[in-house]
C-alpha positions as CSV (number, residue, x, y, z in Angstrom):
1,M,0.0,0.0,0.0
2,Q,1.3,3.5,-0.8
3,N,2.3,5.9,1.9
4,S,-0.2,8.4,0.6
5,E,-3.0,5.9,1.4
6,R,-1.7,5.2,4.9
7,T,-1.6,8.7,6.2
8,E,-4.5,10.6,7.8
9,P,-6.6,12.0,5.0
10,N,-5.8,15.6,4.2
11,S,-9.4,16.1,3.0
12,F,-12.3,14.2,1.6
13,L,-10.4,14.2,-1.8
14,D,-7.9,11.6,-0.3
15,L,-10.7,9.1,-0.2
16,V,-11.3,9.2,-3.9
17,E,-7.8,10.0,-5.3
18,T,-4.5,9.3,-3.6
19,R,-1.9,12.0,-3.3
20,A,0.5,10.1,-5.5
21,E,-2.2,10.0,-8.3
22,R,-2.8,13.7,-7.9
23,Y,0.9,14.5,-8.0
24,Q,1.3,12.6,-11.2
25,K,-1.6,14.5,-12.9
26,L,0.0,17.8,-11.8
27,R,3.4,17.1,-13.2
28,K,2.9,18.9,-16.6
29,P,0.7,21.7,-15.3
30,A,3.3,22.5,-12.6
31,E,6.0,22.7,-15.2
32,I,3.9,25.1,-17.3
33,I,3.0,27.3,-14.3
34,L,6.6,27.4,-13.1
35,N,7.8,28.6,-16.5
36,Y,5.0,31.2,-16.7
37,L,5.7,32.7,-13.2
38,Y,9.5,32.5,-13.0
39,G,11.0,31.2,-16.3
40,D,12.9,27.9,-16.5
41,C,15.1,28.8,-13.4
42,G,18.0,26.9,-14.9
43,L,16.5,23.5,-13.9
44,K,17.3,22.0,-17.3
45,S,21.0,22.4,-16.9
46,K,23.0,19.2,-17.2
47,E,24.2,19.2,-13.6
48,N,20.7,20.0,-12.2
49,Q,19.1,17.2,-14.2
50,A,21.8,14.7,-13.2
51,N,21.1,15.4,-9.5
52,L,17.3,15.4,-10.0
53,D,17.6,12.1,-11.9
54,L,19.4,10.5,-9.0
55,A,16.9,11.9,-6.5
56,R,14.0,10.7,-8.6
57,E,15.5,7.2,-8.8
58,Y,16.1,7.1,-5.0
59,L,12.5,8.0,-4.2
60,K,11.6,4.5,-5.5
61,R,13.2,3.0,-2.4
62,G,13.7,5.8,0.1
63,S,12.6,9.3,1.2
64,I,14.1,12.7,0.8
65,V,14.4,15.9,2.9
66,W,14.4,18.8,0.5
67,T,16.3,21.8,2.1
68,F,16.4,25.3,0.7
69,D,17.2,28.9,1.6
70,H,14.3,31.3,2.1
71,P,14.8,34.8,0.6
72,S,11.0,35.5,0.0
73,L,7.5,34.0,-0.1
74,D,8.2,32.9,-3.7
75,D,10.2,30.0,-2.3
76,G,7.2,28.0,-1.3
77,V,5.7,28.3,-4.8
78,L,9.1,27.6,-6.5
79,V,9.7,24.5,-4.4
80,T,6.2,23.2,-4.7
81,L,6.1,23.5,-8.5
82,T,9.6,22.1,-8.9
83,I,8.9,19.0,-6.9
84,L,5.6,18.4,-8.7
85,S,7.1,18.9,-12.1
86,E,10.2,16.9,-11.5
87,F,9.0,14.1,-9.1
88,G,5.3,13.7,-10.2
89,G,4.8,10.0,-11.0
90,V,7.4,8.9,-8.4
91,V,6.7,10.8,-5.2
92,Q,4.0,9.3,-3.0
93,D,3.5,11.9,-0.2
94,I,4.8,15.4,0.4
95,S,4.7,17.5,3.6
96,G,6.4,20.4,5.2
97,P,6.0,22.9,8.0
98,Q,4.3,26.3,7.5
99,S,4.2,29.1,10.0
100,L,0.8,29.3,11.7
101,K,0.6,33.1,11.0
102,H,0.3,32.4,7.2
103,Y,-3.1,30.7,7.9
104,D,-4.3,33.9,9.5
105,P,-5.7,36.6,7.1
106,N,-5.5,39.2,9.9
107,R,-1.7,38.8,10.0
108,D,-0.8,37.7,6.5
109,V,-3.5,38.2,3.8
110,A,-1.3,37.1,0.8
111,G,-0.1,34.0,2.7
112,A,-3.5,33.0,3.8
113,I,-4.9,33.3,0.3
114,M,-2.0,31.3,-1.3
115,T,-2.3,28.6,1.4
116,R,-6.0,28.2,0.7
117,L,-5.4,28.0,-3.0
118,I,-2.3,25.8,-3.2
119,R,-3.1,23.2,-0.6
120,P,-6.4,21.8,-2.0
121,V,-5.1,21.8,-5.6
122,S,-1.6,20.5,-5.0
123,R,-2.6,18.1,-2.1
124,I,0.7,18.9,-0.4
125,D,0.2,18.3,3.3
126,Y,1.7,21.5,4.8
127,R,1.4,21.4,8.6
128,P,1.1,24.6,10.7
129,V,3.8,25.2,13.2
130,V,4.7,28.0,15.6
131,Q,8.1,29.4,14.6
132,A,10.7,30.7,17.1
133,Y,10.0,34.3,16.2
134,D,6.3,33.9,16.9
135,L,6.3,32.3,20.4
136,D,4.6,35.1,22.1
137,S,1.6,35.1,19.7
138,Y,0.3,31.7,20.8
139,S,-0.1,29.7,24.0
140,E,2.4,27.1,25.1
141,V,-0.3,24.4,24.7
142,E,-1.0,25.5,21.1
143,R,2.7,25.6,20.3
144,N,3.4,22.2,21.7
145,R,0.4,20.6,20.0
146,L,1.2,21.9,16.6
147,N,5.0,21.4,16.7
148,L,4.8,17.9,18.1
149,G,2.1,17.1,15.6
150,F,4.4,18.2,12.8
151,G,7.3,16.1,14.2
152,R,5.1,13.0,14.2
153,R,4.0,13.7,10.7
154,A,7.5,14.2,9.5
155,R,8.8,11.0,11.0
156,E,5.9,9.0,9.6
157,L,6.5,10.4,6.1
158,L,10.3,9.7,6.1
159,K,9.8,6.1,7.1
160,Q,8.2,5.3,3.7
161,P,9.6,5.2,0.2
162,G,8.5,8.0,-2.0
163,G,8.1,10.6,0.8
164,V,9.4,14.2,0.4
165,L,9.7,16.6,3.4
166,I,10.1,20.2,2.4
167,I,11.9,22.4,4.9
168,A,13.8,25.7,5.1
169,P,16.2,25.0,8.1
170,G,16.2,28.7,9.0
171,G,12.5,28.6,9.6
172,T,11.6,32.1,8.2
173,R,12.5,34.4,5.4
174,D,16.2,35.3,5.4
175,C,16.1,38.3,3.0
176,G,18.8,36.7,0.8
177,K,21.3,36.0,3.6
178,L,21.3,32.6,5.4
179,I,20.2,32.8,9.1
180,R,21.0,30.3,11.9
181,A,19.1,27.0,11.5
182,E,16.4,26.4,14.1
183,K,17.1,23.9,16.9
184,G,14.1,21.8,15.9
185,V,15.8,20.8,12.7
186,E,18.3,18.7,14.7
187,F,15.8,15.8,14.9
188,L,16.5,15.1,11.2
189,R,19.9,13.7,12.1
190,R,18.1,10.7,13.5
191,S,15.4,10.4,10.8
192,G,16.4,6.8,9.8
193,P,18.4,4.9,7.2
194,L,15.9,5.4,4.3
195,V,16.4,9.2,4.4
196,R,18.5,11.3,2.1
197,F,18.9,15.1,1.9
198,L,18.7,17.2,-1.2
199,P,19.7,20.9,-1.0
200,I,18.4,23.4,-3.5
201,A,19.8,26.9,-3.6
202,I,17.2,29.6,-4.6
203,I,19.2,32.5,-6.0
204,P,17.3,35.7,-7.1
205,Q,18.6,37.3,-10.2
206,G,18.4,40.9,-9.0
207,P,16.7,42.7,-6.1
208,I,13.4,41.2,-4.8
209,G,10.9,42.0,-2.0
210,E,10.1,39.7,0.9
211,E,6.7,38.9,-0.4
212,F,5.7,37.4,-3.8
213,N,7.7,38.5,-6.8
214,F,5.9,36.8,-9.7
215,G,7.6,37.3,-13.0
216,H,11.0,37.7,-11.3
217,Q,13.9,35.4,-12.5
218,Y,15.5,32.9,-10.1
219,Q,18.4,30.5,-10.6
220,L,17.8,27.2,-8.9
221,T,20.8,25.0,-8.2
222,V,20.1,21.4,-7.1
223,G,22.8,19.9,-5.0
224,Q,23.9,16.3,-4.6
225,L,21.9,13.7,-2.6
226,F,23.5,12.6,0.7
227,S,22.6,10.8,4.0
228,A,23.1,12.2,7.5
229,E,26.0,9.8,7.9
230,Q,27.7,10.9,4.7
231,L,27.5,14.5,5.7
232,E,28.9,13.9,9.2
233,G,31.6,11.8,7.6
234,K,32.5,14.5,5.1
235,F,33.0,17.1,7.8
236,N,35.2,14.7,9.8
237,Q,37.3,13.6,6.8
238,L,37.9,17.2,5.8
239,G,39.1,18.1,9.3
240,F,36.7,21.0,9.7
241,S,38.1,23.4,12.4
242,T,34.8,23.9,14.3
243,E,32.5,21.4,15.8
244,L,29.1,22.0,14.3
245,E,25.7,20.6,15.1
246,F,24.0,18.7,12.4
247,R,21.5,21.5,11.6
248,D,24.4,23.8,11.0
249,K,26.2,21.3,8.7
250,L,23.0,21.2,6.6
251,M,23.2,24.9,6.2
252,V,26.9,24.9,5.4
253,E,26.3,22.3,2.7
254,L,23.4,24.4,1.3
255,G,25.5,27.5,1.5
256,S,28.1,26.0,-0.6
257,Y,25.7,26.2,-3.6
258,L,25.0,29.9,-2.9
259,P,27.0,32.9,-4.0
260,P,29.2,34.4,-1.1
261,Q,26.8,37.4,-0.6
262,M,24.0,35.1,0.3
263,R,25.8,32.9,2.9
264,G,24.9,35.2,5.8
265,V,25.8,34.0,9.3
266,Y,27.5,31.0,7.8
267,T,29.9,33.0,5.6
268,S,33.1,31.9,7.3
269,E,32.0,28.3,7.7
270,V,31.0,27.9,4.1
271,A,34.2,29.6,2.9
272,E,36.3,27.1,4.9
273,Y,34.1,24.2,3.8
274,V,34.5,25.1,0.1
275,S,38.2,25.6,0.5
276,L,38.7,22.2,2.1
277,M,36.5,20.5,-0.5
278,E,38.6,22.1,-3.3
279,A,41.8,21.1,-1.7
280,S,40.6,17.5,-1.3
281,L,40.1,17.3,-5.1
282,L,43.8,18.3,-5.8
């Protein structure tokens, strides 16, 4: 039985059409919409396609955590459309965290509208969470209920082949400069032997705002697939000078695909990492 049939129904639609079936139908429309809103984003480059091909093949036997930087609200649309257009037909279930404030039209009108439009159509099971910057806006009971619920959903998803978890480790928009990964991301280190990580760098081609920038050009760079053990082993083998937590290693790996001006708080760590990687190839 497919993972999409095992999970708690996202809506009554799950009873008549599995998420995997829906994702497959959306593959071509997602590609068309992505090109219309943002152009081709460089996804058809030889290196990007090689890394996407490996990820697509891996989804037949394992699950993937898709990590990305978060310069604006465009990122959720870009990632959603990219996953549907590239993995439709293989992916069985997709989920990810979304700040609770984006469900509230009194706090974020554009986000609330997009959430209500995208979720029923895409059938991507975004789960509301309370982000670190928003702790005072909700009760401790509400925070714990939502955040623990997302953790259970993520672990369930990642145990099954064909699952994709979408996550920006920084948790909120970074305005084009990486911010420190949230502590909650650390649980992904123990997500299981089936799990691989796939970083994607979202690089604006020119100035953008923090909200939606439809029509703006982005360059998407898809990184190489790796496991938690492989990432830990790479840092140990390179002899990295600082002991980093796993969540920070995820950000350094992601930052290695970003231009220097977008590496933010991880600028020095990424510079050392890139230098050590280049030296190891000599």
